[in-house]
N, CA and C of each residue as an Amber inpcrd file, in Angstrom:
protein
   594
  40.2450000  -7.2940000  23.7950000  38.8150000  -7.2690000  24.0960000
  37.9960000  -6.7530000  22.9100000  38.5210000  -5.6680000  22.2900000
  37.7790000  -5.0610000  21.1670000  37.6420000  -6.0340000  20.0010000
  38.6470000  -6.9090000  19.8220000  38.5990000  -7.8730000  18.7200000
  37.5440000  -8.9570000  18.9580000  37.2160000  -9.2010000  20.2070000
  36.1680000 -10.1740000  20.5210000  34.7750000  -9.5880000  20.2730000
  34.6140000  -8.3000000  20.5170000  33.3200000  -7.6330000  20.3840000
  33.0330000  -7.2570000  18.9310000  34.0770000  -6.9310000  18.1710000
  33.9230000  -6.4400000  16.8020000  33.1150000  -7.3620000  15.8950000
  33.3530000  -8.6850000  15.8860000  32.5390000  -9.5530000  15.0180000
  31.0460000  -9.4930000  15.3400000  30.7180000  -9.3910000  16.6330000
  29.3030000  -9.3170000  17.0240000  28.6750000  -8.0050000  16.5680000
  29.4400000  -6.9230000  16.6430000  28.9380000  -5.6220000  16.1690000
  28.6820000  -5.6500000  14.6680000  29.5890000  -6.2700000  13.9260000
  29.4350000  -6.3670000  12.4740000  28.2040000  -7.1910000  12.1070000
  27.9840000  -8.3010000  12.7980000  26.8130000  -9.1520000  12.5470000
  25.5280000  -8.3850000  12.8530000  25.5080000  -7.6720000  13.9870000
  24.3170000  -6.8880000  14.3530000  24.0400000  -5.8010000  13.3150000
  25.1020000  -5.1830000  12.8190000  24.9600000  -4.1380000  11.8050000
  24.3940000  -4.7080000  10.5100000  24.8940000  -5.8610000  10.0940000
  24.4210000  -6.4870000   8.8660000  22.9650000  -6.9380000   8.9820000
  22.5860000  -7.4680000  10.1320000  21.2100000  -7.9180000  10.3400000
  20.2540000  -6.7290000  10.3290000  20.7090000  -5.6050000  10.9010000
  19.8580000  -4.4200000  10.9980000  19.7180000  -3.6560000   9.6920000
  20.5300000  -3.9390000   8.7000000  20.4870000  -3.2040000   7.4380000
  19.3570000  -3.7110000   6.5520000  18.6040000  -2.7640000   6.0120000
  17.5650000  -3.1240000   5.0530000  18.1870000  -3.1620000   3.6690000
  17.7080000  -4.0390000   2.8080000  18.2400000  -4.0490000   1.4460000
  17.8750000  -2.7550000   0.7320000  18.7680000  -2.2740000  -0.1260000
  18.5120000  -1.0280000  -0.8480000  17.7610000  -1.2790000  -2.1460000
  17.8800000  -2.4980000  -2.6730000  17.1730000  -2.8040000  -3.9190000
  16.9870000  -4.3090000  -4.0630000  16.0520000  -4.6540000  -4.9590000
  15.7900000  -6.0550000  -5.2790000  15.8440000  -6.2330000  -6.7940000
  16.2180000  -7.4350000  -7.2140000  16.3300000  -7.7320000  -8.6480000
  14.9770000  -8.0680000  -9.2720000  14.0580000  -8.6110000  -8.4690000
  12.7910000  -9.0450000  -9.0480000  11.5990000  -8.4350000  -8.3030000
  10.4860000  -8.3380000  -9.0080000   9.2460000  -7.8500000  -8.4050000
   8.8290000  -8.7610000  -7.2520000   9.0170000 -10.0630000  -7.4260000
   8.6230000 -11.0380000  -6.4130000   9.3220000 -10.7640000  -5.0830000
  10.6160000 -10.4540000  -5.1310000  11.3850000 -10.1680000  -3.9130000
  10.8740000  -8.8950000  -3.2380000  10.6360000  -7.8590000  -4.0320000
  10.1590000  -6.5890000  -3.4770000   8.7710000  -6.7510000  -2.8710000
   7.8980000  -7.4750000  -3.5500000   6.5410000  -7.7020000  -3.0320000
   6.5870000  -8.4850000  -1.7240000   7.4640000  -9.4820000  -1.6460000
   7.6060000 -10.2670000  -0.4130000   8.0670000  -9.3730000   0.7350000
   8.9770000  -8.4500000   0.4470000   9.4640000  -7.5030000   1.4560000
   8.3160000  -6.6210000   1.9490000   7.5050000  -6.1300000   1.0280000
   6.3830000  -5.2440000   1.3670000   5.3350000  -5.9940000   2.1820000
   5.0840000  -7.2480000   1.8410000   4.0530000  -8.0380000   2.5150000
   4.4210000  -8.4000000   3.9500000   5.7090000  -8.3490000   4.2920000
   6.1610000  -8.6340000   5.6580000   5.8390000  -7.4100000   6.5210000
   4.8410000  -7.5330000   7.3750000   4.3580000  -6.3780000   8.1470000
   5.4230000  -5.7850000   9.0660000   6.4640000  -6.5410000   9.3820000
   7.5340000  -6.0110000  10.2300000   8.2980000  -4.8800000   9.5460000
   8.1950000  -4.7870000   8.2210000   8.8930000  -3.7290000   7.4850000
   8.0940000  -2.4300000   7.4320000   6.8810000  -2.4310000   8.0140000
   6.1130000  -1.2040000   8.1590000   5.4070000  -0.7150000   6.9160000
   5.2730000  -1.5730000   5.8960000   4.6590000  -1.1480000   4.6370000
   3.2840000  -1.7850000   4.4130000   2.8380000  -2.5700000   5.3750000
   1.5110000  -3.1860000   5.3110000   0.9240000  -3.2250000   6.7170000
  -0.3500000  -2.8190000   6.8270000  -1.0410000  -2.8390000   8.1150000
  -2.3770000  -3.5400000   7.9050000  -2.7330000  -4.4570000   8.8170000
  -4.0120000  -5.1620000   8.7020000  -4.8250000  -4.9980000   9.9830000
  -6.1360000  -4.9700000   9.7980000  -7.0920000  -4.9580000  10.9110000
  -8.0940000  -6.0740000  10.6790000  -8.3880000  -6.8520000  11.7100000
  -9.4290000  -7.8690000  11.6340000 -10.7010000  -7.3150000  12.2620000
 -11.8050000  -7.4130000  11.5230000 -13.1010000  -6.9370000  11.9980000
 -14.0960000  -8.0720000  11.7970000 -14.2870000  -8.8930000  12.8280000
 -15.1480000 -10.0670000  12.6890000 -14.5940000 -11.0090000  11.6260000
 -15.4430000 -11.3660000  10.6480000 -15.0040000 -12.2340000   9.5530000
 -14.2020000 -11.4880000   8.4900000 -14.1820000 -10.1720000   8.6060000
 -13.5240000  -9.3500000   7.5840000 -12.0720000  -9.0560000   7.9530000
 -11.2710000  -8.8600000   6.9360000  -9.9060000  -8.3760000   7.1220000
  -9.7400000  -7.1340000   6.2480000  -9.2570000  -6.0610000   6.8520000
  -8.9610000  -4.8260000   6.1360000  -7.4440000  -4.6740000   6.1290000
  -6.8590000  -4.5900000   4.9500000  -5.4030000  -4.4250000   4.8340000
  -5.1020000  -3.2370000   3.9430000  -4.0920000  -2.4740000   4.3310000
  -3.5990000  -1.3790000   3.4980000  -2.1140000  -1.6260000   3.2760000
  -1.7340000  -1.6910000   1.9980000  -0.3640000  -2.0380000   1.6280000
   0.2140000  -0.9580000   0.7350000   1.4010000  -0.4910000   1.0920000
   2.1030000   0.4990000   0.2660000   2.4860000  -0.1250000  -1.0690000
   2.2960000   0.6280000  -2.1310000   2.6690000   0.1740000  -3.4810000
   3.7350000   1.1320000  -4.0000000   5.0150000   0.7510000  -3.9380000
   6.0770000   1.6750000  -4.3560000   6.0120000   1.9910000  -5.8430000
   6.4920000   3.1710000  -6.1870000   6.4270000   3.6140000  -7.5890000
   7.1840000   2.6820000  -8.5270000   8.2430000   2.0310000  -8.0330000
   9.0210000   1.1490000  -8.9150000   8.1710000   0.0000000  -9.4610000
   7.2100000  -0.4840000  -8.6680000   6.3310000  -1.5510000  -9.1630000
   5.3910000  -1.0230000 -10.2520000   4.9470000   0.2180000 -10.1010000
   4.0940000   0.8270000 -11.1150000   4.8870000   1.0930000 -12.3900000
   6.1250000   1.5470000 -12.2030000   6.9900000   1.8090000 -13.3610000
   7.2470000   0.5150000 -14.1270000   7.5800000  -0.5470000 -13.3980000
   7.8450000  -1.8470000 -14.0240000   6.6250000  -2.3400000 -14.8000000
   5.4530000  -2.1620000 -14.2140000   4.2120000  -2.5770000 -14.8670000
   4.0050000  -1.8040000 -16.1740000   4.3990000  -0.5310000 -16.1740000
   4.1870000   0.3060000 -17.3590000   5.2250000   0.0760000 -18.4520000
   6.5080000  -0.0460000 -18.0650000   7.5720000  -0.0850000 -19.0850000
   7.9380000  -1.4970000 -19.5300000   7.5730000  -2.5210000 -18.7410000
   7.8460000  -3.8950000 -19.1360000   9.3080000  -4.2930000 -18.9870000
   9.6820000  -5.3570000 -19.6960000  11.0470000  -5.8970000 -19.6160000
  12.0070000  -5.1160000 -20.5080000  13.2310000  -4.9340000 -20.0280000
  14.3150000  -4.2730000 -20.7670000  13.8780000  -2.9420000 -21.4030000
  13.3730000  -2.0210000 -20.5860000  12.9230000  -0.7390000 -21.1380000
  14.0880000   0.2060000 -21.4130000  13.8580000   1.1720000 -22.2650000
  14.8480000   2.2250000 -22.5130000  14.9070000   3.1360000 -21.2910000
  16.0680000   3.7460000 -21.0580000  16.2560000   4.6300000 -19.9080000
  15.2560000   5.7850000 -19.9360000  14.9710000   6.2850000 -21.1310000
  14.0440000   7.4060000 -21.2780000  12.6370000   7.0090000 -20.8240000
  12.2380000   5.7810000 -21.1270000  10.9080000   5.3040000 -20.7320000
  10.8000000   5.2040000 -19.2110000  11.8760000   4.7460000 -18.5660000
  11.8970000   4.6450000 -17.1050000  11.7730000   6.0280000 -16.4820000
  12.5500000   6.9890000 -16.9840000  12.5220000   8.3490000 -16.4490000
  11.1640000   9.0030000 -16.6450000  10.5610000   8.7800000 -17.8060000
   9.2430000   9.3450000 -18.0910000   8.1990000   8.7970000 -17.1170000
   8.2490000   7.4810000 -16.8850000   7.3150000   6.8500000 -15.9440000
   7.5830000   7.3240000 -14.5120000   8.8640000   7.4480000 -14.1450000
   9.2070000   7.9050000 -12.7890000   8.6600000   9.3150000 -12.5410000
   8.8140000  10.2000000 -13.5210000   8.2950000  11.5620000 -13.3900000
   6.7750000  11.5690000 -13.2340000   6.1250000  10.6170000 -13.8720000
   4.6650000  10.5020000 -13.8140000   4.1810000  10.0770000 -12.4270000
   4.9220000   9.1850000 -11.7590000   4.4510000   8.5830000 -10.5150000
   5.0730000   9.1440000  -9.2310000   6.2170000   9.7970000  -9.3050000
   7.0150000  10.0690000  -8.1140000   6.4190000  11.0590000  -7.1080000
   5.4540000  11.8590000  -7.5030000   4.8920000  12.8460000  -6.5750000
   3.6970000  12.3370000  -5.7820000   3.4560000  11.0400000  -5.8490000
   2.2780000  10.4650000  -5.1980000   2.6400000   9.2340000  -4.3820000
   1.8220000   8.9820000  -3.3590000   1.8770000   7.7310000  -2.6230000
   0.7460000   6.8520000  -3.1310000   1.0390000   5.5810000  -3.3020000
   0.0630000   4.6020000  -3.7810000  -0.1240000   3.5320000  -2.7140000
  -1.3780000   3.2480000  -2.3980000  -1.6930000   2.2150000  -1.4200000
  -2.7750000   1.3130000  -2.0000000  -2.7190000   0.0390000  -1.6430000
  -3.7790000  -0.8880000  -2.0330000  -4.6120000  -1.1800000  -0.7930000
  -5.8910000  -0.8120000  -0.8700000  -6.8510000  -1.1460000   0.1660000
  -7.4490000  -2.5000000  -0.1960000  -7.2410000  -3.4980000   0.6620000
  -7.7350000  -4.8570000   0.4090000  -8.7920000  -5.2130000   1.4430000
  -9.9330000  -5.6640000   0.9490000 -11.0440000  -6.0700000   1.8170000
 -11.3810000  -7.5200000   1.5330000 -11.3580000  -8.3440000   2.5790000
 -11.6890000  -9.7600000   2.3790000 -12.6050000 -10.2370000   3.4960000
 -13.3570000 -11.2800000   3.1800000 -14.2440000 -11.9000000   4.1760000
 -14.0230000 -13.4010000   4.1390000 -13.5840000 -13.9470000   5.2620000
 -13.2980000 -15.3890000   5.3690000 -12.3610000 -15.8630000   4.2610000
 -11.3510000 -15.0400000   3.9550000 -10.3430000 -15.4100000   2.9590000
 -10.7810000 -15.2500000   1.5240000 -11.9460000 -14.6230000   1.2880000
 -12.4390000 -14.4080000  -0.0790000 -12.7270000 -12.9260000  -0.2840000
 -13.0240000 -12.5520000  -1.5180000 -13.3410000 -11.1590000  -1.8170000
 -14.5030000 -10.6730000  -0.9630000 -14.3880000  -9.4410000  -0.4670000
 -15.4790000  -8.8580000   0.3150000 -16.6860000  -8.5520000  -0.5690000
 -16.4370000  -8.2320000  -1.8350000 -17.5270000  -8.0300000  -2.7880000
 -18.0080000  -9.3980000  -3.2380000 -19.1570000  -9.7900000  -2.7190000
 -19.6430000 -11.1460000  -2.9580000 -21.1050000 -11.0970000  -3.3820000
 -21.3860000 -11.6260000  -4.5720000 -22.7530000 -11.5790000  -5.0910000
 -23.7370000 -12.4130000  -4.2600000 -23.2170000 -13.3350000  -3.4740000
 -24.1080000 -14.1730000  -2.6610000 -24.7810000 -13.3790000  -1.5380000
 -24.2900000 -12.1520000  -1.2750000 -24.9000000 -11.2960000  -0.2470000
 -26.2430000 -10.7430000  -0.7170000 -26.5630000 -10.9400000  -1.9890000
 -27.7780000 -10.3500000  -2.5560000 -27.3940000  -9.2720000  -3.5370000
 -28.1040000  -9.1970000  -4.6450000 -27.7090000  -8.2870000  -5.7070000
 -27.7360000  -6.8200000  -5.2770000 -28.7500000  -6.4400000  -4.4780000
 -28.8640000  -5.0410000  -4.0470000 -27.6490000  -4.5960000  -3.2570000
 -27.2560000  -5.3920000  -2.2550000 -26.0870000  -5.0770000  -1.4230000
 -24.8170000  -5.0950000  -2.2660000 -24.6710000  -6.1150000  -3.0990000
 -23.4890000  -6.2400000  -3.9590000 -23.3690000  -5.0230000  -4.8790000
 -24.4610000  -4.6480000  -5.5200000 -24.4600000  -3.5220000  -6.4490000
 -24.0910000  -2.2170000  -5.7500000 -24.6230000  -2.0180000  -4.5360000
 -24.3230000  -0.8050000  -3.7780000 -22.8430000  -0.7280000  -3.4260000
 -22.2490000  -1.8560000  -3.0130000 -20.8310000  -1.8630000  -2.6570000
 -19.9390000  -1.6540000  -3.8880000 -20.3350000  -2.2040000  -5.0270000
 -19.5940000  -1.9640000  -6.2710000 -19.6190000  -0.4750000  -6.5990000
 -20.7840000   0.1620000  -6.4350000 -20.8970000   1.6050000  -6.6910000
 -19.9960000   2.3950000  -5.7430000 -20.0100000   2.0170000  -4.4640000
 -19.1840000   2.7160000  -3.4730000 -17.6950000   2.6450000  -3.8360000
 -17.2250000   1.4300000  -4.1420000 -15.7920000   1.2310000  -4.3910000
 -15.3590000   1.6630000  -5.7840000 -16.3070000   1.7980000  -6.7010000
 -15.9760000   2.2220000  -8.0590000 -16.0060000   3.7330000  -8.2280000
 -16.8790000   4.4110000  -7.4550000 -17.1070000   5.8300000  -7.7280000
 -17.0320000   6.7570000  -6.5130000 -17.1020000   6.2290000  -5.2780000
 -17.2540000   7.1070000  -4.1200000 -16.1320000   7.0050000  -3.0900000
 -15.0280000   6.4210000  -3.4400000 -13.9340000   6.2150000  -2.4740000
 -13.5270000   7.5130000  -1.7530000 -13.4250000   8.6650000  -2.4380000
 -13.0280000   9.8910000  -1.7160000 -13.9920000  10.3040000  -0.6090000
 -15.2090000   9.7660000  -0.6120000 -16.1800000  10.0970000   0.4340000
 -15.8770000   9.3850000   1.7510000 -15.1440000   8.2640000   1.6960000
 -14.8970000   7.5180000   2.9330000 -13.4330000   7.1410000   3.1610000
 -12.5350000   7.6870000   2.3440000 -11.1020000   7.4610000   2.5430000
 -10.3800000   8.8050000   2.4740000  -9.4320000   9.0120000   3.3910000
  -8.5050000  10.1340000   3.2840000  -7.2330000   9.7770000   4.0310000
  -6.2890000  10.7020000   4.0160000  -5.0340000  10.4890000   4.7300000
  -4.7970000  11.6950000   5.6300000  -4.2630000  11.4520000   6.8290000
  -3.8640000  12.5380000   7.7110000  -2.3820000  12.3860000   8.0210000
  -1.7700000  13.4940000   8.4250000  -0.3330000  13.4980000   8.7180000
  -0.1040000  13.7760000  10.1970000   1.1490000  13.6270000  10.6240000
   1.5070000  13.9020000  12.0140000   1.3380000  15.3830000  12.3540000
   1.1950000  16.2490000  11.3410000   0.9390000  17.6820000  11.5680000
  -0.5540000  17.9890000  11.5060000  -1.3820000  16.9330000  11.5000000
  -2.8440000  17.0560000  11.4620000  -3.3880000  17.6180000  10.1500000
  -2.6000000  17.5400000   9.0920000  -3.1060000  17.9140000   7.7660000
  -3.9190000  16.7510000   7.2190000  -4.9650000  17.0730000   6.4760000
  -5.7740000  16.0540000   5.8100000  -5.4670000  16.0840000   4.3190000
  -5.2100000  14.9050000   3.7540000  -4.8970000  14.7910000   2.3270000
  -6.0200000  13.9970000   1.6680000  -6.7320000  14.6230000   0.7300000
  -7.8090000  13.8910000   0.0610000  -7.2610000  12.8880000  -0.9460000
  -8.1040000  11.9840000  -1.3600000  -7.7400000  11.0120000  -2.3970000
  -7.5320000  11.7550000  -3.7110000  -6.3890000  11.5020000  -4.3650000
  -6.1000000  12.1380000  -5.6550000  -6.6800000  11.3250000  -6.8060000
  -6.6930000  10.0060000  -6.6330000  -7.2280000   9.1170000  -7.6560000
  -7.4320000   7.7430000  -7.0350000  -8.1880000   6.8900000  -7.7050000
  -8.4170000   5.5370000  -7.1940000  -8.9810000   4.6770000  -8.3190000
  -8.8070000   3.3740000  -8.1790000  -9.3910000   2.4400000  -9.1460000
  -9.6530000   1.1020000  -8.4730000 -10.8510000   0.5800000  -8.6840000
 -11.2230000  -0.7330000  -8.1780000 -10.7450000  -1.7940000  -9.1610000
 -10.0370000  -2.7860000  -8.6450000  -9.5850000  -3.9030000  -9.4740000
 -10.6860000  -4.9520000  -9.4940000 -11.3840000  -5.0450000 -10.6090000
 -12.4980000  -5.9970000 -10.7230000 -11.9670000  -7.3850000 -11.0780000
 -12.1450000  -8.3300000 -10.1630000 -11.6660000  -9.6980000 -10.3940000
 -12.8010000 -10.7200000 -10.3920000 -14.0260000 -10.2520000 -10.1540000
 -15.2240000 -11.0830000 -10.3010000 -15.1580000 -12.3990000  -9.5240000
 -14.7190000 -12.3100000  -8.2550000 -14.7100000 -13.4840000  -7.3910000
 -13.5220000 -14.4070000  -7.5690000 -12.5370000 -14.0100000  -8.3740000
 -11.3950000 -14.8800000  -8.6440000 -10.1720000 -14.5650000  -7.7780000
 -10.3090000 -13.6400000  -6.8320000  -9.1850000 -13.2410000  -5.9890000
  -9.5020000 -13.5450000  -4.5330000  -8.5190000 -13.3930000  -3.6810000
  -8.7280000 -13.6280000  -2.2470000  -9.1440000 -12.3400000  -1.5330000
  -9.1640000 -11.2090000  -2.2480000  -9.5980000  -9.9530000  -1.6420000
 -10.1040000  -9.0010000  -2.7180000 -10.9120000  -8.0490000  -2.2960000
 -11.3530000  -6.9540000  -3.1520000 -10.3360000  -5.8390000  -2.9770000
  -9.6930000  -5.4140000  -4.0600000  -8.5970000  -4.4460000  -3.9710000
  -8.9180000  -3.1360000  -4.6810000  -8.5740000  -2.0330000  -4.0050000
  -8.7180000  -0.6990000  -4.5760000  -7.3680000   0.0010000  -4.4680000
  -6.8370000   0.4620000  -5.5910000  -5.6130000   1.2620000  -5.5770000
  -6.0140000   2.6940000  -5.2600000  -5.4320000   3.2640000  -4.1920000
  -5.7750000   4.6140000  -3.7480000  -4.5130000   5.4760000  -3.7980000
  -4.6610000   6.6770000  -4.3590000  -3.5150000   7.5540000  -4.6160000
  -3.6530000   8.8450000  -3.8100000  -2.5310000   9.2810000  -3.1980000
  -2.4880000  10.5310000  -2.4450000  -1.2920000  11.3670000  -2.9000000
  -1.4710000  12.6780000  -2.9370000  -0.3590000  13.5800000  -3.2480000
   0.6160000  13.6040000  -2.0670000   1.9210000  13.5600000  -2.3510000
   2.9530000  13.5160000  -1.3050000   3.2570000  14.8800000  -0.6840000
   2.8240000  15.9500000  -1.3140000   3.2870000  17.2880000  -0.9600000
   3.2200000  17.5840000   0.5450000   2.1120000  17.2830000   1.1990000
   1.9510000  17.6020000   2.6190000   2.6230000  16.5930000   3.5420000
   3.2280000  15.5520000   2.9950000   3.8750000  14.5380000   3.8380000
   5.3610000  14.8160000   4.0460000   5.8930000  15.8050000   3.3390000
   7.3200000  16.1160000   3.4520000   7.6170000  16.5560000   4.8880000
   8.6700000  15.9920000   5.4660000   9.1130000  16.2880000   6.8350000
   8.1200000  15.8510000   7.9190000   7.1980000  14.9690000   7.6000000
   6.2620000  14.4460000   8.5950000   6.7990000  13.1290000   9.1730000
   6.4060000  12.8140000  10.4030000   6.8360000  11.5640000  11.0340000
   6.0290000  10.3830000  10.5160000   4.7250000  10.5970000  10.3390000
   3.8730000   9.4990000   9.8930000   2.7190000  10.0230000   9.0510000
   2.1190000   9.0940000   8.3180000   0.8670000   9.3560000   7.6130000
  -0.1020000   8.2630000   8.0200000  -1.3790000   8.6110000   8.0240000
  -2.3950000   7.6580000   8.4640000  -3.4760000   7.5090000   7.3920000
  -3.6820000   6.2910000   6.9620000  -4.7340000   5.9570000   6.0000000
  -6.0140000   5.7540000   6.7990000  -7.0310000   6.5710000   6.5100000
  -8.2880000   6.5330000   7.2570000  -9.4100000   5.9900000   6.3840000
 -10.0550000   4.9430000   6.8700000 -11.2040000   4.3460000   6.1870000
 -12.4170000   4.5030000   7.0960000 -13.4220000   5.2310000   6.6000000
 -14.6450000   5.4780000   7.3670000 -15.6950000   4.4650000   6.9350000
 -16.5360000   4.0630000   7.8560000 -17.6170000   3.1150000   7.5470000
 -18.3780000   3.5480000   6.2970000 -18.5410000   2.6250000   5.3560000
 -19.1860000   2.9760000   4.0890000 -20.2790000   1.9950000   3.6800000
 -20.7330000   1.1600000   4.6230000 -21.8420000   0.2750000   4.3180000
 -21.5480000  -1.2010000   4.4300000 -20.3090000  -1.5580000   4.7930000
 -19.9410000  -2.9640000   4.9190000 -19.8980000  -3.4140000   6.3700000
 -20.2730000  -2.5140000   7.2730000 -20.2320000  -2.7890000   8.7120000
 -18.8330000  -3.1190000   9.2170000 -17.8530000  -2.3920000   8.6880000
 -16.4600000  -2.5670000   9.1010000 -16.0590000  -1.5520000  10.1590000
 -16.9050000  -0.5460000  10.3900000 -16.5270000   0.5280000  11.3030000
 -15.4570000   1.4030000  10.6670000 -14.7330000   2.1210000  11.5090000
 -13.6550000   2.9860000  11.0350000 -12.3150000   2.3000000  11.2760000
 -11.4280000   2.4050000  10.2990000 -10.0770000   1.8370000  10.4310000
  -9.0450000   2.9260000  10.1860000  -7.9990000   2.8820000  10.9980000
  -6.8980000   3.8390000  10.8350000  -5.5930000   3.0520000  10.7750000
  -4.8990000   3.1850000   9.6560000  -3.6400000   2.4710000   9.4700000
  -2.5060000   3.4830000   9.3420000  -1.5490000   3.4130000  10.2600000
  -0.4810000   4.4070000  10.3050000   0.8170000   3.8340000   9.7380000
   1.5060000   4.6780000   8.9560000   2.7800000   4.3160000   8.3380000
   3.8220000   5.3850000   8.6600000   5.0310000   4.9660000   9.0260000
   6.1260000   5.9240000   9.2110000   6.5770000   6.4040000   7.8280000
   6.6990000   7.7090000   7.6770000   7.1310000   8.2650000   6.3920000
   8.5240000   7.7560000   6.0460000   9.3740000   7.5620000   7.0620000
  10.7260000   7.0430000   6.8180000  10.6750000   5.6570000   6.1760000
   9.7560000   4.8000000   6.6330000   9.6350000   3.4580000   6.0400000
   9.2110000   3.5450000   4.5760000   8.3170000   4.4760000   4.2660000
   7.8690000   4.6500000   2.8820000   9.0140000   5.1650000   2.0180000
   9.7510000   6.1480000   2.5370000  10.8640000   6.7340000   1.7690000
  12.0070000   5.7460000   1.5820000  12.2350000   4.8990000   2.5970000
  13.3650000   3.9640000   2.5460000  13.0000000   2.6170000   1.9260000
  11.8000000   2.5060000   1.3750000  11.4080000   1.2450000   0.7310000
  12.4370000   0.8870000  -0.3480000  12.9330000  -0.3490000  -0.3570000
  13.9260000  -0.7200000  -1.3690000  13.4310000  -0.4920000  -2.7930000
  14.3740000  -0.1900000  -3.6640000  14.0680000   0.0370000  -5.0810000
  14.0540000  -1.2940000  -5.8310000  13.5680000  -1.2090000  -7.0400000
  13.5790000  -2.3560000  -7.9510000  14.6110000  -2.0590000  -9.0270000
  15.4740000  -3.0240000  -9.3070000  16.4820000  -2.8280000 -10.3530000
  15.7920000  -2.9080000 -11.7050000  15.6090000  -1.7420000 -12.3050000
  14.8770000  -1.6600000 -13.5910000  15.8380000  -1.6950000 -14.7700000
């Protein structure tokens, strides 16, 4: 009897296992984009879509060190990034960038100012222990209408997330009529995100 059940147990175990690493950035990004893996959360608000996607440090390291880097360069970059969580806040309207000059220059200019300089005023992170983590750094990726979304890289210190069950990315209304959005991530999913073979 046990020999009949064993193959099914092995198959279930293999299906349930997450990959520990990927050879290419494309594979890792595809894994992150699959919302079932818990590293991307989206909210639809009318014509708008608000998405928050985890950006693992290995992708930042790869971007910095390039192809075939020296081991020392990898370690230096890892030390630079490892104490922070990185998330990409993506805002789109009808499949296009939310920052749209056709809305009128005044509105467009105000939103550029908000996303370029005031992100800590309307974004923070909370933990399962009710701690609030302010934005440590952020940068708006200016693509001038050539992308499918307006993206802001938002950085949080990891210190208060140790031993927490979840962290929540909080976006407060900032002038786009999106209301408030709360995107929750399991800390285990963030910690267990597959690595990139550097």
